[in-house]
Kinemage of the C-alpha trace (Angstrom):
@kinemage 1
@onewidth
@group {chain A} dominant
@subgroup {mainchain}
@vectorlist {calphas} color= white
{ca met a 1} P 0.000 0.000 0.000
{ca val a 2} L 1.317 3.406 -0.882
{ca val a 3} L 0.578 6.724 0.760
{ca thr a 4} L 1.349 9.324 -1.873
{ca lys a 5} L 1.963 13.050 -1.561
{ca ala a 6} L 4.327 12.598 1.392
{ca asp a 7} L 5.824 15.947 0.382
{ca leu a 8} L 2.504 17.643 1.159
{ca leu a 9} L 2.059 15.650 4.364
{ca ala a 10} L 5.471 16.887 5.527
{ca ser a 11} L 4.004 20.289 6.393
{ca thr a 12} L 1.547 18.583 8.768
{ca gly a 13} L 4.207 16.631 10.654
{ca val a 14} L 2.571 13.326 9.686
{ca ala a 15} L 5.273 12.386 7.173
{ca asp a 16} L 7.979 12.717 9.829
{ca arg a 17} L 6.393 9.811 11.680
{ca met a 18} L 5.888 7.694 8.533
{ca pro a 19} L 9.018 6.073 7.186
{ca asp a 20} L 8.211 3.017 5.075
{ca gly a 21} L 6.857 -0.039 6.787
{ca glu a 22} L 4.935 -0.466 9.978
{ca his a 23} L 4.742 3.267 10.698
{ca val a 24} L 2.775 3.760 7.472
{ca arg a 25} L 0.543 0.811 8.356
{ca asp a 26} L -0.030 2.179 11.854
{ca trp a 27} L -1.088 5.584 10.473
{ca leu a 28} L -3.394 4.002 7.889
{ca cys a 29} L -5.067 1.809 10.525
{ca asp a 30} L -5.244 4.358 13.338
{ca pro a 31} L -8.770 5.757 13.828
{ca asp a 32} L -7.073 9.131 14.417
{ca gly a 33} L -5.132 8.633 11.182
{ca leu a 34} L -7.009 7.406 8.124
{ca gly a 35} L -8.965 4.646 9.851
{ca leu a 36} L -8.297 2.077 7.112
{ca gly a 37} L -7.617 -0.875 9.403
{ca asn a 38} L -10.158 -3.129 7.703
{ca thr a 39} L -8.662 -2.382 4.291
{ca ala a 40} L -5.132 -3.155 5.515
{ca arg a 41} L -6.214 -6.393 7.183
{ca leu a 42} L -8.097 -7.548 4.075
{ca ala a 43} L -5.074 -6.841 1.887
{ca glu a 44} L -2.867 -8.805 4.275
{ca gln a 45} L -5.353 -11.665 4.291
{ca tyr a 46} L -5.876 -11.921 0.529
{ca phe a 47} L -2.455 -11.040 -0.898
{ca gly a 48} L 0.670 -13.090 -0.418
{ca glu a 49} L 2.759 -10.093 0.551
{ca val a 50} L 1.831 -6.561 1.549
{ca ala a 51} L 4.306 -3.745 2.102
{ca tyr a 52} L 3.679 -0.165 3.138
{ca phe a 53} L 5.346 2.877 1.593
{ca ser a 54} L 5.038 6.632 1.682
{ca thr a 55} L 6.171 8.424 -1.462
{ca ala a 56} L 6.582 11.879 -2.875
{ca ala a 57} L 7.031 12.542 -6.585
{ca val a 58} L 9.452 15.423 -6.140
{ca asp a 59} L 11.913 16.565 -3.522
{ca gly a 60} L 12.196 20.297 -4.118
{ca glu a 61} L 15.157 21.136 -6.320
{ca ala a 62} L 16.762 17.739 -5.774
{ca gly a 63} L 14.537 16.004 -8.335
{ca thr a 64} L 12.781 12.700 -7.749
{ca asp a 65} L 12.298 11.802 -4.113
{ca pro a 66} L 14.259 8.692 -2.975
{ca ser a 67} L 10.978 7.139 -1.803
{ca val a 68} L 9.993 6.549 -5.434
{ca leu a 69} L 13.191 4.576 -6.013
{ca arg a 70} L 12.593 2.445 -2.887
{ca leu a 71} L 9.065 1.610 -4.071
{ca thr a 72} L 10.243 0.877 -7.621
{ca his a 73} L 13.006 -1.426 -6.383
{ca trp a 74} L 10.559 -3.312 -4.166
{ca met a 75} L 8.147 -3.836 -7.072
{ca leu a 76} L 10.854 -4.905 -9.534
{ca glu a 77} L 12.450 -7.311 -7.057
{ca arg a 78} L 9.088 -9.040 -6.575
{ca gln a 79} L 9.099 -9.715 -10.317
{ca gly a 80} L 12.636 -11.108 -10.247
{ca ile a 81} L 14.133 -8.011 -11.872
{ca leu a 82} L 17.307 -6.758 -10.235
{ca tyr a 83} L 17.797 -3.060 -10.879
{ca thr a 84} L 20.979 -1.132 -10.181
{ca arg a 85} L 22.250 2.176 -11.466
{ca glu a 86} L 24.862 0.254 -13.478
{ca ser a 87} L 22.200 -1.889 -15.210
{ca his a 88} L 20.297 1.256 -16.135
{ca ala a 89} L 23.302 3.131 -17.600
């Protein structure tokens, strides 16, 4: 599951508490967060593997946010595709 627009959430302080993984899941499931506990539990029940990410498309002047690369690597690895900067050059 991916929480997008982490760059916009940064101004609220929520993104600071949401590195990838269980922190994202906790925020999604928390009734004071998004309250999507049932959705998360169903995904975990029906899919073989569920991971949680927060992403931002841009990182100011730096370009693409590193969160996009982490998500892309995770998805490619699940398909048996190993991606490195050298393989992309």
